[in-house]
C-alpha positions as CSV (number, residue, x, y, z in Angstrom):
1,M,-9.7,-6.4,-35.0
2,T,-5.7,-6.2,-35.2
3,A,-3.6,-8.4,-33.2
4,S,-2.2,-5.2,-31.3
5,L,-5.8,-4.0,-30.4
6,M,-6.6,-7.4,-29.3
7,V,-3.7,-7.2,-26.8
8,E,-4.9,-3.8,-25.7
9,D,-8.5,-5.1,-25.2
10,E,-7.1,-8.1,-23.1
11,Y,-4.9,-5.8,-21.1
12,D,-8.0,-4.0,-19.9
13,R,-10.2,-6.9,-19.3
14,Y,-8.1,-9.3,-17.4
15,D,-6.4,-9.1,-14.0
16,A,-2.5,-10.1,-13.5
17,V,-3.5,-13.8,-13.0
18,G,-5.9,-13.8,-16.1
19,L,-3.0,-12.3,-18.3
20,A,-0.6,-14.9,-17.2
21,G,-2.9,-17.5,-18.1
22,L,-3.4,-15.8,-21.6
23,I,0.5,-16.2,-21.9
24,A,1.0,-19.5,-20.4
25,S,-1.4,-20.8,-22.9
26,G,0.2,-19.2,-25.9
27,E,-2.8,-16.8,-26.7
28,L,-0.7,-13.7,-25.9
29,A,3.2,-13.3,-26.3
30,P,5.1,-11.7,-23.4
31,A,6.8,-9.5,-26.1
32,E,3.4,-8.2,-26.9
33,M,2.3,-7.8,-23.4
34,I,5.4,-6.1,-22.3
35,E,5.2,-3.2,-25.3
36,T,1.4,-2.5,-24.4
37,A,2.5,-1.9,-20.8
38,I,5.4,0.3,-22.2
39,S,2.8,2.3,-24.6
40,R,0.2,2.8,-21.5
41,I,3.1,4.4,-19.6
42,E,4.5,6.4,-22.2
43,S,1.1,7.7,-23.1
44,R,-0.7,8.2,-20.0
45,N,2.3,9.1,-17.5
46,P,3.0,12.5,-18.6
47,K,-0.4,13.8,-17.4
48,L,-0.4,11.5,-14.0
49,N,3.4,11.4,-13.1
50,A,3.0,8.3,-11.5
51,V,6.1,6.4,-13.0
52,I,9.4,8.1,-11.9
53,S,11.9,6.1,-13.6
54,T,11.9,3.3,-16.2
55,C,14.1,0.2,-17.2
56,F,12.4,-0.6,-20.6
57,D,15.6,-1.8,-22.2
58,A,16.2,-4.2,-19.4
59,A,12.7,-5.5,-19.3
60,R,13.1,-6.2,-23.0
61,D,16.1,-8.0,-22.5
62,S,14.9,-10.2,-19.6
63,V,11.6,-11.2,-22.2
64,S,14.0,-12.0,-24.9
65,R,16.3,-14.3,-22.8
66,G,13.3,-16.3,-21.8
67,L,11.4,-15.8,-18.4
68,P,11.2,-18.1,-15.4
69,T,8.3,-20.6,-15.4
70,G,6.5,-18.7,-12.6
71,P,2.7,-18.4,-12.2
72,L,2.5,-14.6,-13.4
73,A,5.4,-14.9,-16.3
74,G,5.3,-12.1,-18.6
75,V,3.0,-9.9,-16.6
76,P,4.3,-6.3,-16.3
77,Y,4.8,-4.7,-12.7
78,L,5.9,-1.6,-11.4
79,V,7.9,-1.1,-7.9
80,K,7.4,1.7,-5.3
81,D,10.5,4.1,-5.1
82,L,10.5,3.5,-1.3
83,N,13.1,1.3,0.6
84,T,12.9,-1.0,-2.6
85,L,16.1,-2.1,-4.5
86,L,15.9,-2.7,-8.1
87,A,19.0,-3.2,-9.7
88,G,20.4,-0.3,-11.9
89,V,17.3,1.8,-11.0
90,P,17.6,4.9,-8.7
91,A,16.5,4.3,-5.0
92,T,15.3,8.0,-4.1
93,N,12.8,7.4,-1.5
94,G,11.2,10.4,-3.0
95,S,14.1,12.5,-1.8
96,R,16.7,14.8,-3.4
97,A,19.3,13.4,-0.7
98,F,19.2,10.0,-2.4
99,S,18.6,10.9,-5.8
100,G,22.0,9.5,-6.8
101,I,21.7,6.5,-5.2
102,I,21.6,3.2,-7.7
103,P,21.5,-0.3,-6.4
104,P,23.8,-2.9,-8.0
105,S,21.6,-5.6,-7.2
106,D,17.9,-6.4,-6.4
107,G,16.6,-7.1,-2.8
108,V,15.0,-10.3,-1.8
109,L,11.4,-8.9,-2.4
110,V,12.3,-7.8,-6.1
111,S,14.2,-11.4,-6.6
112,R,10.9,-13.0,-5.6
113,L,8.8,-11.0,-7.8
114,K,11.3,-11.4,-10.6
115,A,11.2,-15.4,-9.9
116,A,7.5,-15.5,-10.1
117,G,7.9,-14.0,-13.7
118,L,6.8,-10.6,-13.3
119,V,8.6,-8.2,-15.9
120,I,9.5,-5.1,-13.7
121,L,9.3,-1.7,-16.1
122,G,10.3,0.9,-13.6
123,K,9.4,2.6,-10.4
124,T,6.6,4.8,-8.9
125,N,6.3,7.9,-7.2
126,T,6.2,8.6,-3.3
127,P,6.6,11.4,-1.1
128,E,9.7,12.0,0.6
129,F,10.4,9.0,3.0
130,G,6.6,8.2,2.8
131,L,5.7,10.8,4.9
132,N,2.6,12.2,3.4
133,I,-0.7,10.8,2.5
134,C,-0.6,12.7,-0.6
135,T,2.1,12.0,-3.2
136,S,3.8,15.3,-4.1
137,P,7.2,15.3,-3.8
138,K,9.8,18.2,-4.7
139,L,12.0,15.6,-6.3
140,F,9.5,14.5,-8.9
141,G,6.3,16.5,-8.4
142,P,2.7,15.6,-7.6
143,T,0.8,12.4,-8.9
144,P,-3.1,13.3,-9.3
145,N,-5.8,11.1,-8.8
146,P,-6.9,9.5,-12.3
147,F,-10.6,9.9,-11.6
148,D,-10.0,13.6,-11.1
149,T,-6.8,15.3,-11.5
150,T,-7.8,18.1,-9.0
151,R,-7.8,15.3,-6.3
152,S,-5.3,13.5,-4.5
153,A,-4.2,9.9,-5.6
154,G,-3.3,9.3,-1.8
155,G,0.0,8.3,-0.4
156,S,2.8,7.3,0.1
157,S,1.8,4.4,-2.6
158,G,0.2,7.2,-4.6
159,G,2.3,6.4,-8.0
160,S,1.6,2.7,-7.6
161,A,-2.5,3.2,-7.1
162,C,-2.6,5.8,-9.9
163,A,-0.7,3.4,-12.4
164,V,-2.8,0.6,-11.7
165,A,-6.1,2.5,-11.6
166,C,-5.6,4.5,-15.0
167,G,-4.6,1.2,-16.7
168,M,-0.9,1.1,-16.9
169,M,-0.5,-1.9,-15.0
170,P,-2.8,-4.8,-13.5
171,A,-1.2,-4.2,-10.3
172,A,1.9,-2.8,-8.8
173,H,4.1,-3.3,-5.6
174,A,3.4,-1.0,-3.0
175,T,4.2,-0.3,1.0
176,D,2.5,0.8,4.2
177,S,3.7,2.3,7.6
178,G,0.6,4.0,8.5
179,G,-1.9,3.5,6.0
180,S,0.0,3.8,2.9
181,I,-1.4,0.8,0.7
182,R,-5.0,1.2,1.9
183,I,-5.2,4.8,1.6
184,P,-4.2,5.4,-2.1
185,A,-6.3,2.0,-2.6
186,S,-9.2,3.8,-1.2
187,N,-8.6,7.1,-3.1
188,C,-8.0,5.0,-6.4
189,G,-10.9,2.5,-6.4
190,L,-8.6,-0.5,-5.8
191,F,-8.0,-3.5,-3.3
192,G,-5.1,-2.9,-1.1
193,L,-4.2,-5.6,1.5
194,K,-1.5,-4.8,4.2
195,P,-0.3,-8.1,5.4
196,S,0.5,-9.0,8.7
197,R,4.0,-7.8,10.0
198,G,6.8,-10.1,8.8
199,R,4.6,-11.7,6.2
200,V,6.3,-10.3,3.1
201,P,10.0,-9.0,3.4
202,L,10.8,-5.3,3.1
203,G,12.5,-4.2,-0.3
204,H,15.8,-3.0,1.2
205,D,16.4,-6.4,3.0
206,R,16.2,-5.0,6.4
207,T,14.2,-7.1,8.8
208,E,12.4,-4.1,10.3
209,G,11.1,-0.6,9.2
210,L,9.9,2.5,11.1
211,A,9.9,0.5,14.4
212,G,7.9,-2.2,13.0
213,F,5.2,-0.3,11.5
214,S,6.3,-0.9,7.8
215,T,5.3,-3.5,5.8
216,A,5.1,-4.3,1.9
217,H,2.7,-6.0,-0.7
218,A,0.6,-4.4,-3.6
219,V,-2.4,-2.6,-4.9
220,S,-4.4,-4.4,-7.3
221,H,-8.0,-4.5,-9.2
222,S,-8.8,-8.0,-8.1
223,V,-8.7,-9.7,-4.8
224,R,-6.9,-13.0,-6.7
225,D,-4.1,-10.9,-8.0
226,S,-3.5,-9.8,-4.6
227,A,-3.8,-13.3,-3.1
228,M,-1.4,-14.6,-5.8
229,L,1.2,-11.9,-5.2
230,L,1.2,-12.8,-1.5
231,D,1.7,-16.3,-2.6
232,V,4.8,-15.5,-4.6
233,T,6.6,-12.9,-2.0
234,H,5.6,-14.2,1.5
235,G,8.1,-15.8,3.7
236,P,10.8,-14.3,6.0
237,I,14.4,-13.6,5.2
238,P,17.5,-14.6,7.2
239,G,17.6,-12.8,10.6
240,A,13.9,-11.5,10.3
241,V,12.8,-10.3,13.7
242,Y,9.2,-11.2,13.3
243,G,7.4,-14.5,12.3
244,T,3.6,-14.6,11.2
245,P,1.7,-17.9,11.6
246,D,1.0,-19.9,8.6
247,S,-1.8,-22.2,8.1
248,P,-2.3,-24.9,5.4
249,G,-2.9,-24.1,1.6
250,T,-2.2,-21.2,-0.5
251,F,-3.7,-17.7,-0.4
252,L,-5.0,-18.0,-3.7
253,E,-6.7,-21.5,-2.9
254,A,-8.3,-19.7,0.4
255,I,-10.3,-17.4,-1.6
256,E,-12.0,-20.3,-3.5
257,E,-13.0,-22.1,0.0
258,D,-16.5,-22.0,1.1
259,F,-17.0,-18.8,2.8
260,P,-17.4,-19.1,6.7
261,Q,-20.1,-17.3,8.5
262,L,-17.9,-14.6,10.4
263,T,-18.6,-12.1,13.2
264,V,-17.9,-8.5,12.3
265,G,-17.6,-5.5,14.3
266,L,-18.5,-2.2,12.7
267,C,-16.9,1.0,13.9
268,V,-17.5,4.3,12.2
269,T,-16.1,6.5,14.9
270,G,-12.6,7.6,14.9
271,F,-10.5,6.0,17.6
272,A,-9.7,9.4,18.7
273,G,-12.9,11.2,18.0
274,E,-12.0,12.1,14.7
275,A,-14.7,13.5,12.4
276,I,-16.1,11.3,9.8
277,D,-17.5,12.5,6.7
278,P,-21.1,11.2,6.3
279,L,-20.2,9.4,3.0
280,C,-17.1,7.4,4.4
281,R,-19.6,6.4,7.6
282,Q,-22.4,5.3,5.2
283,A,-19.9,3.4,2.8
284,A,-19.0,1.3,6.1
285,V,-22.5,0.9,7.0
286,D,-23.6,-0.4,3.5
287,A,-20.8,-2.9,3.7
288,A,-22.0,-4.2,7.1
289,A,-25.2,-4.8,5.5
290,L,-23.4,-6.7,2.4
291,C,-21.9,-8.7,5.1
292,E,-25.0,-9.6,6.8
293,S,-26.4,-10.6,3.3
294,L,-23.4,-13.0,3.1
295,G,-24.4,-14.7,6.1
296,C,-22.1,-12.7,8.4
297,K,-23.1,-11.8,12.1
298,V,-22.7,-7.8,12.6
299,A,-22.5,-6.1,15.8
300,E,-21.8,-2.1,16.3
301,V,-18.6,-2.1,18.5
302,E,-16.0,0.3,20.2
303,P,-12.8,-1.4,20.1
304,P,-10.6,-0.9,23.3
305,I,-8.5,1.5,21.7
306,I,-7.3,4.4,23.2
307,G,-6.6,6.5,20.2
308,S,-5.1,9.6,21.5
309,T,-2.1,7.8,23.0
310,L,-2.0,5.9,19.9
311,R,-1.4,9.2,18.1
312,Q,0.9,10.2,20.4
313,A,3.1,6.8,20.3
314,F,2.8,7.4,16.4
315,D,4.4,10.9,16.9
316,V,7.4,9.8,19.0
317,L,8.5,6.8,16.9
318,F,8.0,8.1,13.6
319,S,9.7,11.5,14.5
320,S,12.8,9.7,16.3
321,Q,13.2,7.3,13.1
322,I,13.4,10.4,10.9
323,A,15.6,12.1,13.2
324,K,18.2,9.2,12.9
325,G,17.8,9.0,9.4
326,V,18.3,13.0,8.5
327,S,21.1,13.1,11.1
328,E,23.0,10.3,9.4
329,V,22.5,11.9,5.8
330,L,23.7,15.3,7.3
331,F,26.8,13.8,8.8
332,Q,27.8,12.3,5.5
333,N,27.5,15.6,3.5
334,P,28.7,18.2,5.5
335,D,28.8,20.5,2.7
336,H,25.3,20.5,1.7
337,A,22.8,22.7,3.6
338,P,19.6,20.5,5.2
339,E,16.9,22.6,3.0
340,M,18.8,21.5,-0.3
341,L,18.5,17.6,0.7
342,F,15.4,17.5,2.4
343,E,11.8,18.7,2.5
344,P,10.9,21.4,5.0
345,L,8.2,19.1,6.8
346,T,11.1,16.0,6.7
347,L,13.4,18.7,8.7
348,A,10.6,19.5,11.0
349,C,9.9,16.1,11.8
350,A,13.6,15.5,12.4
351,D,13.8,18.3,14.6
352,A,10.7,17.1,16.7
353,G,12.4,13.6,16.9
354,R,15.8,14.8,18.2
355,T,13.8,16.4,21.6
356,H,12.2,12.9,22.4
357,T,14.2,11.3,25.4
358,A,14.7,7.4,25.7
359,M,12.1,6.9,28.3
360,E,9.4,8.7,26.0
361,Y,10.6,6.3,23.3
362,V,10.1,3.3,25.5
363,K,6.7,4.6,26.8
364,A,5.7,4.7,22.9
365,V,6.8,1.2,22.3
366,E,4.8,0.1,25.5
367,T,1.5,2.0,24.1
368,I,2.0,-0.2,21.0
369,Q,2.2,-3.2,22.5
370,R,-0.7,-2.4,24.9
371,S,-2.7,-1.8,21.8
372,A,-1.7,-4.9,20.2
373,D,-3.0,-6.7,23.3
374,E,-6.1,-5.1,23.3
375,L,-6.9,-5.6,19.8
376,G,-5.9,-9.3,19.9
377,R,-8.5,-9.5,23.0
378,F,-11.0,-8.1,20.6
379,F,-10.3,-10.6,18.0
380,L,-11.3,-13.4,20.7
381,D,-14.7,-12.3,19.9
382,Y,-14.7,-11.1,16.4
383,D,-13.0,-12.2,13.4
384,V,-13.3,-9.0,11.4
385,L,-13.3,-5.2,12.5
386,L,-14.9,-3.1,9.7
387,T,-14.3,0.8,9.5
388,P,-14.2,3.4,7.0
389,T,-10.6,3.1,5.2
390,L,-10.4,7.2,5.6
391,A,-12.1,10.0,7.2
392,K,-13.0,11.8,4.0
393,P,-13.1,11.0,0.1
394,P,-10.3,12.1,-2.0
395,L,-8.8,15.2,-0.9
396,R,-7.7,18.1,-3.0
397,L,-4.2,17.9,-4.6
398,N,-1.9,19.0,-2.2
399,E,-4.3,19.9,0.5
400,I,-1.9,18.3,2.7
401,N,1.9,19.1,1.6
402,M,5.2,18.9,3.0
403,N,5.9,22.7,2.9
404,C,4.8,22.7,6.4
405,G,7.4,23.6,8.9
406,D,5.5,22.7,12.3
407,W,5.6,18.5,12.7
408,L,2.7,18.7,15.2
409,V,0.6,21.0,13.4
410,Y,1.3,18.5,10.1
411,L,0.7,15.5,12.0
412,E,-2.4,16.4,13.6
413,Q,-3.8,17.1,10.3
414,M,-2.6,14.0,8.5
415,L,-3.8,11.9,11.4
416,D,-7.1,13.4,11.3
417,E,-7.6,12.0,8.0
418,I,-6.6,8.5,8.5
419,P,-8.3,7.7,12.0
420,F,-8.5,3.9,11.2
421,T,-5.4,2.7,9.3
422,P,-2.5,3.1,11.6
423,L,-3.7,0.8,14.4
424,F,-2.7,-2.1,12.1
425,N,0.7,-1.0,11.5
426,A,1.1,-0.4,15.4
427,T,0.0,-4.1,16.3
428,G,1.0,-5.7,13.1
429,A,-2.2,-7.4,12.3
430,P,-3.6,-7.4,8.8
431,A,-5.9,-4.9,7.1
432,A,-7.4,-4.3,3.8
433,S,-9.4,-1.4,1.7
434,V,-12.2,-2.7,-0.3
435,P,-13.4,-0.3,-3.4
436,L,-17.1,-0.7,-2.4
437,S,-18.5,2.8,-2.6
438,R,-18.3,6.2,-4.7
439,T,-19.4,9.9,-4.4
440,Q,-22.0,11.2,-6.7
441,D,-19.0,12.5,-8.6
442,G,-17.5,9.3,-9.2
443,L,-15.0,9.4,-6.8
444,P,-13.8,6.1,-5.0
445,I,-14.2,5.5,-1.1
446,G,-13.0,2.5,0.4
447,I,-13.9,0.6,3.5
448,Q,-11.3,-1.3,6.0
449,I,-11.5,-4.6,7.1
450,G,-9.0,-5.8,9.8
451,A,-8.4,-9.1,11.4
452,A,-6.1,-11.0,13.9
453,L,-2.5,-11.4,13.3
454,G,-1.9,-14.0,10.6
455,Q,-5.6,-14.1,9.5
456,E,-5.0,-12.5,5.8
457,K,-6.9,-15.4,4.5
458,T,-10.1,-14.2,6.5
459,L,-9.8,-11.0,5.0
460,L,-9.2,-12.4,1.5
461,R,-12.0,-14.7,1.6
462,L,-14.4,-11.8,2.8
463,A,-13.1,-9.4,0.2
464,R,-13.6,-12.0,-2.5
465,A,-17.2,-12.3,-1.6
466,F,-17.6,-8.4,-1.7
467,E,-16.0,-8.9,-5.2
468,V,-18.5,-11.4,-6.0
469,A,-21.5,-9.8,-4.5
470,A,-20.8,-6.2,-5.6
471,P,-18.3,-6.2,-8.2
472,W,-16.1,-3.2,-8.8
473,H,-14.3,-3.7,-12.3
474,S,-14.8,-6.2,-14.8
475,R,-11.3,-7.8,-14.8
476,I,-11.3,-11.5,-14.7
């Protein structure tokens, strides 16, 4: 086998931590690794449209100058093009309104990724402002599911999930404001952890995003990659409005500790009565049986969450935030027609947001706080809440799209597909999608596990136990 074929083979066999180990031992050279990743992007991206901007020359230059001695030195990486500053690379947020914005410097999160030795090769596709659970922005076009290109990769981190699932990257940056890490992780057969609020800095150096709903982390093949990436990125930035409790030891060390007996609550009923596909329901039931085989105690539960009021709060908070952002852009661009800058759904969302009063906004915040209190009390009795990740297997590509001009119609359709994920954005608690099931046609189906605020290590340990008991890939 030639050297280049050996690199290709190892690139497919190893996760990010494994590749970093091969580089550290001298078995692989960083330049070989980066050229392999670039080749993968160039050969596979034309069909999948996961990567929408690249910085190959800058990546090659960083390798030639010598990388930091971080734990992931020489491993290629991609960042999502949503509220994440990467020097010299457009920060479009999936929107024509921002297509000319090029940050002069890295944000704190990107700086931490680079300090860990990761070599960033570009940015991944996202819907405009992350407002869709499919990834099909007018600016860049759709990103399909690599398992079936007639299906959606999910959103809003669809580009990142597609790039990892198809073998361009071992792992990639992702963000989550209502499920945007977990949704594409479920659709693309990946592990996707949404950390606790404030655990990882947002990519644009602001201390809060979308009324506290937004978080940043990654999608990956392996649980240990997710743990390692959390180790190298976590910690508040100056002025952070949220703090997340820490516990002794690293996240990577936590997954190697003895697996504790956990009390798991199984819920397969949508919090607002949403219909759940039998395949998704069965995936969660099967995961509960796997929990029992690992020594966990499992009970069926109905968490004290009023899903209908949570949906109303989601509407008010999201549409009000989008209204503010759109209004600011339109004020700064008085000569541009709104429809030339924004997609129909974004404008409809902004219009809806302008109708809400201050009292409605305060009521929505109170609903979120009450939900956090109720979930916190639930986790006094249970270590983990286990649900389906989504209501259905991967949707048809563009089944939900942003050509809709009615925000409430669109919102109802979208929330019906994600009955379980927004709760953990609203409350700030961590949750992860684990790829434990497939349809008969081979489409991935994830299950969601959630825990109390600050309990990422509990989720990582359980996910690692799943990974050992029911492996979903061969990467080591």
